[in-house]
The first five atom37 places (N, CA, C, CB, O) and aatype in JSON, in Angstrom:
{
  "aatype": [12, 11, 19, 18, 16, 18, 15, 6, 19, 1, 5, 5, 10, 15, 11, 19, 10, 3, 9, 0, 1, 11, 6, 6, 19, 9, 9, 11, 1, 11, 7, 7, 6, 16, 13, 10, 10, 19, 13, 11, 11, 0, 14, 11, 15, 14, 13, 3, 19, 8, 7, 19, 1, 16, 15, 0, 16, 16, 7, 3, 9, 10, 6, 0, 9, 1, 6, 16, 1, 15, 1],
  "atom_mask": [
    [1, 1, 1, 1, 1],
    [1, 1, 1, 1, 1],
    [1, 1, 1, 1, 1],
    [1, 1, 1, 1, 1],
    [1, 1, 1, 1, 1],
    [1, 1, 1, 1, 1],
    [1, 1, 1, 1, 1],
    [1, 1, 1, 1, 1],
    [1, 1, 1, 1, 1],
    [1, 1, 1, 1, 1],
    [1, 1, 1, 1, 1],
    [1, 1, 1, 1, 1],
    [1, 1, 1, 1, 1],
    [1, 1, 1, 1, 1],
    [1, 1, 1, 1, 1],
    [1, 1, 1, 1, 1],
    [1, 1, 1, 1, 1],
    [1, 1, 1, 1, 1],
    [1, 1, 1, 1, 1],
    [1, 1, 1, 1, 1],
    [1, 1, 1, 1, 1],
    [1, 1, 1, 1, 1],
    [1, 1, 1, 1, 1],
    [1, 1, 1, 1, 1],
    [1, 1, 1, 1, 1],
    [1, 1, 1, 1, 1],
    [1, 1, 1, 1, 1],
    [1, 1, 1, 1, 1],
    [1, 1, 1, 1, 1],
    [1, 1, 1, 1, 1],
    [1, 1, 1, 0, 1],
    [1, 1, 1, 0, 1],
    [1, 1, 1, 1, 1],
    [1, 1, 1, 1, 1],
    [1, 1, 1, 1, 1],
    [1, 1, 1, 1, 1],
    [1, 1, 1, 1, 1],
    [1, 1, 1, 1, 1],
    [1, 1, 1, 1, 1],
    [1, 1, 1, 1, 1],
    [1, 1, 1, 1, 1],
    [1, 1, 1, 1, 1],
    [1, 1, 1, 1, 1],
    [1, 1, 1, 1, 1],
    [1, 1, 1, 1, 1],
    [1, 1, 1, 1, 1],
    [1, 1, 1, 1, 1],
    [1, 1, 1, 1, 1],
    [1, 1, 1, 1, 1],
    [1, 1, 1, 1, 1],
    [1, 1, 1, 0, 1],
    [1, 1, 1, 1, 1],
    [1, 1, 1, 1, 1],
    [1, 1, 1, 1, 1],
    [1, 1, 1, 1, 1],
    [1, 1, 1, 1, 1],
    [1, 1, 1, 1, 1],
    [1, 1, 1, 1, 1],
    [1, 1, 1, 0, 1],
    [1, 1, 1, 1, 1],
    [1, 1, 1, 1, 1],
    [1, 1, 1, 1, 1],
    [1, 1, 1, 1, 1],
    [1, 1, 1, 1, 1],
    [1, 1, 1, 1, 1],
    [1, 1, 1, 1, 1],
    [1, 1, 1, 1, 1],
    [1, 1, 1, 1, 1],
    [1, 1, 1, 1, 1],
    [1, 1, 1, 1, 1],
    [1, 1, 1, 1, 1]
  ],
  "atom_positions": [
    [[81.0, 61.31, 218.97], [82.32, 60.16, 219.71], [82.41, 60.8, 220.82], [84.03, 59.98, 218.97], [82.51, 62.01, 221.02]],
    [[82.34, 59.51, 221.87], [82.36, 59.93, 223.56], [83.44, 59.67, 223.45], [81.56, 59.24, 224.83], [83.86, 59.03, 222.49]],
    [[84.39, 60.2, 224.64], [85.95, 60.18, 225.26], [85.63, 59.64, 226.34], [86.83, 61.55, 225.51], [84.59, 59.92, 226.94]],
    [[86.52, 58.77, 226.76], [86.34, 58.5, 228.52], [88.16, 58.23, 228.71], [85.01, 56.6, 229.09], [89.03, 58.03, 227.87]],
    [[88.19, 58.34, 230.14], [89.85, 57.99, 230.62], [89.57, 56.44, 230.88], [90.57, 58.96, 232.32], [88.51, 55.84, 231.06]],
    [[90.87, 56.0, 230.83], [90.93, 54.34, 231.03], [90.6, 54.09, 232.64], [92.68, 53.62, 230.59], [90.52, 52.93, 233.02]],
    [[90.43, 55.1, 233.51], [89.53, 54.67, 234.93], [88.28, 54.33, 234.54], [89.32, 55.84, 236.07], [87.79, 53.21, 234.63]],
    [[87.7, 55.45, 234.04], [86.12, 55.48, 233.49], [85.53, 53.86, 233.05], [86.06, 56.58, 231.92], [84.69, 53.09, 233.5]],
    [[86.54, 53.88, 231.86], [86.39, 52.15, 231.28], [86.16, 51.15, 232.06], [87.56, 51.57, 230.68], [85.22, 50.36, 232.13]],
    [[87.35, 51.29, 232.77], [87.71, 49.9, 233.83], [86.38, 49.68, 234.6], [89.13, 50.21, 235.14], [85.94, 48.53, 234.55]],
    [[85.61, 50.69, 235.36], [84.22, 50.82, 236.47], [83.34, 50.79, 235.58], [83.96, 52.19, 237.48], [82.29, 50.72, 236.21]],
    [[83.09, 50.81, 234.38], [81.67, 51.06, 233.02], [82.04, 50.01, 231.99], [81.64, 52.92, 231.98], [81.36, 49.97, 230.97]],
    [[83.26, 48.96, 232.15], [83.04, 48.68, 230.55], [81.74, 48.33, 230.28], [83.9, 47.55, 229.95], [81.22, 48.77, 229.26]],
    [[81.22, 47.69, 230.93], [79.6, 47.13, 229.99], [79.04, 48.14, 229.33], [78.21, 46.59, 230.94], [78.77, 47.96, 228.14]],
    [[78.75, 49.46, 230.0], [78.43, 50.55, 229.56], [78.92, 50.95, 228.33], [78.68, 51.3, 230.37], [78.19, 51.08, 227.35]],
    [[80.19, 51.15, 228.31], [80.98, 51.95, 227.11], [80.92, 50.95, 226.11], [82.62, 52.44, 227.4], [80.77, 51.36, 224.96]],
    [[81.04, 49.43, 226.37], [80.55, 48.76, 225.14], [79.34, 48.97, 224.51], [80.53, 47.57, 225.32], [79.34, 49.36, 223.34]],
    [[78.25, 48.77, 225.16], [76.66, 49.02, 224.72], [76.91, 50.35, 223.89], [75.41, 49.28, 226.18], [76.37, 50.37, 222.78]],
    [[77.75, 51.63, 224.32], [77.88, 52.75, 223.7], [78.65, 52.61, 222.45], [78.41, 53.64, 224.54], [78.18, 53.28, 221.54]],
    [[79.7, 51.93, 222.15], [80.53, 51.4, 221.39], [79.8, 50.67, 220.38], [81.4, 50.69, 222.08], [80.51, 50.37, 219.42]],
    [[78.4, 50.24, 220.29], [77.94, 49.54, 219.18], [76.95, 50.8, 218.39], [77.08, 48.03, 219.72], [76.3, 50.63, 217.36]],
    [[77.01, 51.59, 218.88], [76.09, 53.0, 218.14], [77.17, 54.27, 217.64], [74.85, 53.86, 219.58], [76.86, 55.15, 216.83]],
    [[78.44, 54.15, 218.29], [79.33, 55.33, 218.12], [80.54, 55.09, 218.45], [78.98, 56.42, 218.79], [80.66, 54.57, 219.57]],
    [[81.46, 55.28, 217.89], [83.14, 55.47, 218.39], [83.15, 55.48, 219.66], [83.95, 56.83, 217.98], [82.13, 55.69, 220.32]],
    [[84.35, 55.24, 220.18], [84.44, 55.28, 221.71], [85.99, 55.95, 221.85], [84.25, 53.57, 222.51], [86.65, 55.44, 220.94]],
    [[86.53, 56.56, 222.34], [88.15, 56.95, 222.31], [88.11, 56.69, 224.13], [88.68, 59.03, 221.54], [87.32, 57.04, 225.0]],
    [[89.41, 55.9, 224.15], [89.69, 55.52, 225.61], [90.96, 56.5, 225.71], [90.02, 53.7, 225.95], [91.76, 56.5, 224.77]],
    [[91.12, 57.16, 226.59], [92.62, 58.34, 227.37], [93.06, 57.92, 228.17], [92.49, 59.74, 228.06], [92.34, 57.91, 229.16]],
    [[94.43, 57.32, 228.35], [94.97, 56.35, 229.21], [96.21, 58.13, 229.57], [95.7, 54.34, 228.23], [96.43, 59.11, 228.86]],
    [[96.69, 57.72, 231.0], [97.09, 58.99, 231.59], [98.41, 59.58, 230.9], [97.32, 58.78, 233.13], [98.48, 60.81, 230.89]],
    [[99.68, 58.71, 230.22], [100.49, 59.39, 229.74], [99.98, 59.9, 228.61], [0.0, 0.0, 0.0], [100.92, 60.13, 227.84]],
    [[98.64, 60.27, 228.01], [98.44, 60.53, 226.64], [98.15, 59.79, 225.58], [0.0, 0.0, 0.0], [97.51, 60.37, 224.7]],
    [[98.5, 58.47, 225.37], [97.89, 57.96, 224.42], [96.47, 57.63, 224.19], [98.43, 57.14, 224.3], [95.7, 57.46, 225.13]],
    [[96.16, 57.56, 223.15], [94.43, 57.19, 222.69], [93.88, 56.02, 221.99], [93.91, 58.16, 221.76], [94.38, 55.58, 220.96]],
    [[92.92, 55.56, 222.52], [92.6, 54.28, 221.74], [91.11, 54.55, 221.01], [92.55, 52.87, 222.84], [90.39, 55.44, 221.46]],
    [[90.79, 53.93, 220.12], [89.71, 53.75, 219.65], [88.78, 52.64, 219.58], [89.9, 54.04, 218.82], [89.07, 51.72, 218.83]],
    [[87.88, 52.59, 220.14], [86.78, 51.66, 220.44], [86.13, 51.65, 219.06], [85.76, 52.13, 221.71], [85.98, 52.79, 218.61]],
    [[85.63, 50.51, 218.14], [84.55, 50.2, 216.97], [84.18, 49.19, 217.43], [84.91, 50.02, 215.48], [84.94, 48.41, 218.0]],
    [[83.0, 49.01, 217.3], [82.06, 47.77, 217.02], [82.36, 47.19, 215.87], [80.62, 48.05, 216.95], [82.53, 47.83, 214.84]],
    [[82.49, 45.52, 215.98], [82.54, 45.16, 214.54], [81.63, 43.77, 214.62], [84.24, 44.95, 213.9], [81.76, 42.86, 215.43]],
    [[80.7, 43.89, 213.54], [79.61, 42.79, 213.5], [80.47, 41.78, 212.87], [78.15, 43.14, 212.64], [81.28, 42.02, 211.97]],
    [[80.13, 40.13, 213.61], [80.48, 39.1, 213.24], [79.85, 39.11, 211.85], [80.19, 38.09, 214.16], [78.79, 39.63, 211.48]],
    [[80.92, 38.28, 211.02], [80.66, 37.89, 209.57], [79.55, 36.83, 209.82], [82.06, 37.27, 208.7], [79.41, 36.3, 210.92]],
    [[78.79, 36.57, 208.79], [77.64, 35.64, 208.8], [78.38, 34.45, 207.96], [76.12, 36.33, 208.07], [78.67, 34.72, 206.79]],
    [[78.65, 33.36, 208.37], [78.72, 31.94, 207.51], [77.87, 31.99, 206.44], [78.3, 30.63, 208.3], [76.74, 32.47, 206.55]],
    [[78.56, 31.26, 204.82], [77.52, 31.04, 203.97], [76.62, 30.07, 204.26], [77.93, 30.8, 202.85], [75.56, 29.9, 203.66]],
    [[77.08, 29.36, 205.28], [76.29, 27.99, 205.48], [74.95, 28.3, 206.53], [77.45, 26.71, 206.24], [73.8, 27.85, 206.54]],
    [[75.53, 29.1, 207.23], [73.8, 29.47, 207.89], [72.88, 30.02, 207.23], [73.66, 30.38, 208.98], [72.64, 31.2, 206.98]],
    [[72.14, 28.57, 206.86], [70.72, 29.13, 206.08], [69.5, 28.38, 207.03], [70.62, 28.51, 204.09], [69.66, 27.59, 207.95]],
    [[68.47, 28.81, 206.57], [67.35, 28.54, 207.33], [67.13, 27.11, 207.08], [66.15, 29.42, 206.98], [67.95, 26.59, 206.32]],
    [[66.24, 26.39, 207.55], [65.54, 24.85, 207.66], [64.6, 24.57, 206.76], [0.0, 0.0, 0.0], [63.77, 25.42, 206.46]],
    [[64.6, 23.59, 206.33], [63.19, 23.77, 205.28], [62.0, 22.53, 205.85], [63.74, 23.34, 203.23], [62.32, 21.37, 206.11]],
    [[60.71, 23.03, 205.96], [60.24, 22.06, 206.7], [59.83, 21.03, 205.5], [59.07, 22.56, 207.72], [59.84, 21.32, 204.31]],
    [[59.52, 19.94, 205.99], [59.24, 18.83, 205.08], [58.75, 17.56, 205.71], [60.42, 18.54, 204.34], [59.19, 17.14, 206.78]],
    [[57.79, 16.94, 204.96], [57.64, 15.11, 205.87], [58.47, 14.3, 205.27], [56.03, 14.12, 205.76], [58.01, 13.16, 205.29]],
    [[59.63, 14.37, 204.65], [60.62, 13.49, 204.33], [61.05, 12.83, 205.47], [61.65, 14.08, 203.69], [61.37, 13.57, 206.39]],
    [[61.13, 11.83, 205.62], [62.44, 10.92, 206.68], [63.35, 10.98, 206.28], [62.52, 9.51, 206.98], [63.5, 11.56, 205.2]],
    [[64.54, 10.33, 207.05], [65.67, 9.61, 206.91], [65.46, 9.12, 205.73], [65.97, 8.66, 207.88], [65.71, 9.66, 204.65]],
    [[64.81, 7.75, 206.02], [64.73, 6.62, 205.45], [64.4, 7.24, 203.87], [0.0, 0.0, 0.0], [65.22, 6.97, 202.99]],
    [[63.51, 7.85, 203.6], [63.02, 8.55, 202.14], [64.2, 9.6, 201.44], [61.49, 9.57, 202.46], [64.26, 9.92, 200.26]],
    [[65.03, 10.0, 202.47], [66.2, 10.85, 201.87], [67.35, 9.67, 201.67], [66.76, 12.25, 203.0], [68.03, 9.82, 200.66]],
    [[67.61, 8.72, 202.36], [68.15, 7.75, 201.98], [68.18, 7.0, 200.86], [67.98, 7.26, 202.57], [69.19, 6.9, 200.16]],
    [[66.87, 6.31, 200.58], [66.38, 6.0, 199.63], [66.64, 7.22, 198.29], [65.04, 5.68, 200.12], [67.3, 6.89, 197.31]],
    [[66.15, 8.36, 198.39], [66.55, 8.92, 196.88], [68.11, 8.92, 196.85], [65.94, 10.6, 196.56], [68.64, 8.81, 195.74]],
    [[68.82, 9.03, 197.85], [70.55, 8.99, 197.28], [70.68, 7.81, 196.76], [71.85, 9.12, 198.43], [71.39, 7.81, 195.75]],
    [[70.17, 6.59, 197.15], [70.53, 5.32, 196.81], [69.92, 5.2, 195.04], [69.79, 4.17, 198.04], [70.51, 4.52, 194.21]],
    [[68.75, 5.94, 194.75], [68.22, 5.7, 193.6], [69.15, 6.6, 192.45], [66.66, 6.05, 193.71], [69.2, 6.31, 191.25]],
    [[69.8, 7.61, 193.02], [70.46, 8.63, 191.86], [71.88, 8.21, 191.79], [70.38, 10.38, 192.24], [72.59, 8.43, 190.81]],
    [[72.31, 7.55, 192.96], [73.74, 6.68, 192.8], [73.63, 5.25, 192.03], [74.35, 6.31, 194.38], [74.63, 4.62, 191.68]],
    [[72.77, 4.98, 191.9], [72.35, 3.61, 190.96], [72.22, 3.48, 189.69], [71.24, 3.14, 191.18], [72.22, 2.46, 189.0]],
    [[72.05, 5.01, 189.29], [71.69, 5.3, 187.86], [73.07, 5.15, 186.74], [71.06, 6.92, 187.85], [72.92, 5.36, 185.54]]
  ]
}
């Protein structure tokens, strides 16, 4: 766990954020307050899926939809 002063963080924010990706970072202010900086991964959407390669055209897909709806 790394500890930085508020002034150090202001001067080296990018570096501190990179370190926070790997470990927790504590930031100390002049008045004695301390803050914990922790990296949080963004959750993936369940709709974030890889595409499928196919030779089907838009017309083919629309025709298949019409066929299933007409039954």
